[in-house]
N, C-alpha and C positions, 0 to 999 in steps of 0.2 A: 452370611451378609444380613444385618441387624435389619429393620422399618426403616430405621429413618437414612442411612446407607442407600437401602434402595428405593426409598423416593427420589433422594437426591439425584440419583443414577438415572431416574425416569424423567425427571425435569431436565437434566440435562441433554439428554436424549430426543427431551420434546424440544429444547431448545436448539438444538442443532439441526431439528427437520424444518424447524422455523424458519433458518437462517437460509436454509438452501432453496427453499419455496422460495422465499424473498429474492433471491440471488436469482433464481429462474425466471419469476415475474420480470425482475427490472432488465432483466437480458431483451423481453421482449416490448416491453415497454418503459418509457423514462420512470423512475421513482414518482414523479408530481401525479403520476395517472393511474396507479396502483393503491386501492385504499385499502386500509387495514380490516374493512370488511370483507375485501375481495379475499386475502389473505387468507382469513379465517375460514372462507368457506371453501377456498380450496385445500384446505388442511383437513376440513371437517372436524374443527375445533370450535368452541364459543369463543365471541369478544372478550368475555372476562379472563378465559384461561390463558389466550393474546396477551390480555394488559398484565399479567400475571409476571411474565418476561420482560416485554417492555413497554416503558408504560407512555411512547408514542414513535409513529411511522421515525420521527428525527433517531429517536435513540437506536430504533432497530438498524436506522442507515448507519450511525454511530458506531455500532460491534461490527458492520460490515468492513467499515473502514479500517479499523482499530485492529479487527483479525489479521489483515491484509498486509498490514505497516509492522504486524508485532511479530509475523512471520518472515518478514520482510529483514527485520531486525536481528532476529535470530540466526538467518543465515549469515549477516555481515559478521556477528559475533563470532560466530562461527572460524572466521578464516583467521587461517594462522598466522599469531603474532609474532613469530620469529621471522615473518618474511621483510624484505627491504622495504623502505617507504613508499618507492615506485611500483614494487609488486602488489604491494599492498591497496595501493590507489586504485591502481589493474585489476585486484580482484574483485574490490568493492564494486567499482563501475560492469564488471561484467555480472558479478551476483544481481543487481540493481536491475540490469537489462534482463537478466534470465528470467527470474524472479515475475517480470510484469510483462515476457512474451510467453512463460510457460502455459497460461491460461488469458488468452488475450479477452474474451471476453470478461470476464472478473474483473481485469483491471480498467475496463470501461465500464463496468457496473460500480467501481468501486470511483472512481472518478465522477462521473454521475450524481453519486451519492456525497462526495465530499461538497459537490457543489450547490448540494439540493439542503443540506442541513442546516438548518433554525437554530440556533447555539441552546437559544432562551427558550428553547423547548425540551431541553435535556437535563435530564435529575444531575444534579451535583457530581455524583459519585461515575457518571458517566462523561461529564466533563473532564474531572480529573483524570480518570484513565486517559482519557484523548490527548490532555496534556503532557501527562507521565511520559506516554508514548513518542511522543513529537520530541521531549527533553532528551531521554535515552538515544534515540536517533542520532539528532543534531549533537552528543556530547560524541558519541561514536565517532561520526563523520569529523567533529572538528578535533578529536585527536587525531586521525590518520594524516591530515594537514600540515599538524602541529611538527609531526614527525618529520613530514617531507621538508620543512620550511627548515627544520634543525641539521637537515642534511644538505640545506642549500639547493633543492631542488624545484625550487619556486619563488616565482619573483616575491617580492615583498608587498604584501595585502594582509588586512583583517585575515583570520581564518574563513568567517562567515561568506567574505566576500565568494572566496573559493568554492564554499560549499552550496552557494544560492546560486552562480551562475553556471557548476557542473549540473546542480540539480535540476534548473532551467533549461538547459544547450540537452539534456538525456529526455528529459520526459516530454521536451518538444520534438525529440526525433522519434521518442515511440508513439508520438500521437500523431506526428505525419503519415508515420507505417502504419496506424491501425484507424484512424478515420476516413480513410479510402480516396482521400484527393488524388493520391498518385497510384492507387490500385492498378491503373493500366500498362504505367511506367514502371513501377519498381514491383520490379518480378518475382526476384530473390530476396528475401527478407535477412537472410543472414549475410551475405556480400554487402548489401545494404547497412547492417548492423556494425559490421566489420572494419568499414570506411568511417561510419562515426565516431567507434573507437579510434580509429587511427587518426582522423582529423580531431579529436579531443586531447588525444593524449600529445600530440606533435604542438599547440599550441598550450599544453596545461605548463609542463616542464619549461627548464631552461634552455636553450640552445648552449 
């Protein structure tokens, strides 16, 4: 391995450590309460080193959000393209649910970061990366609903009406499960999400 490659590997390794520590701190406290100074001290690195990787805390939060949704998109794009539209939609929905619930605290960190990011504080390349991930995710979801429409499985409506409604319903159901509002009433998360799926699919497809 050459000097350049070794330095790049070390840089990426340090960046991964920064992200992991940030997620750990954001789990314990809201991102607004965690400063870049605190993060640097926890990592035992200088502020200058930290800012070599991220231009601001907003840039760091955006990276956490982008990584989360990139992984989700890659999982969804790995769904068998030969499935019939109904099964493809079911697989996409279950992939989304499983991705969010596999690491519940990470999901909550991502949500807090998404709500806290000040876009004006982001460098152009980070904004471009966020927009790219959003576009790719929506293109994939739109294709699923267009396939279902071709098979006359769903009612007539613009694809993004379905995409938006579906995303809102499912993310809302997950938030209810994780925010603790029903922690004494909903004791079986699996049973709860299975019921959510049943209600969702019954309402989605034509009778």
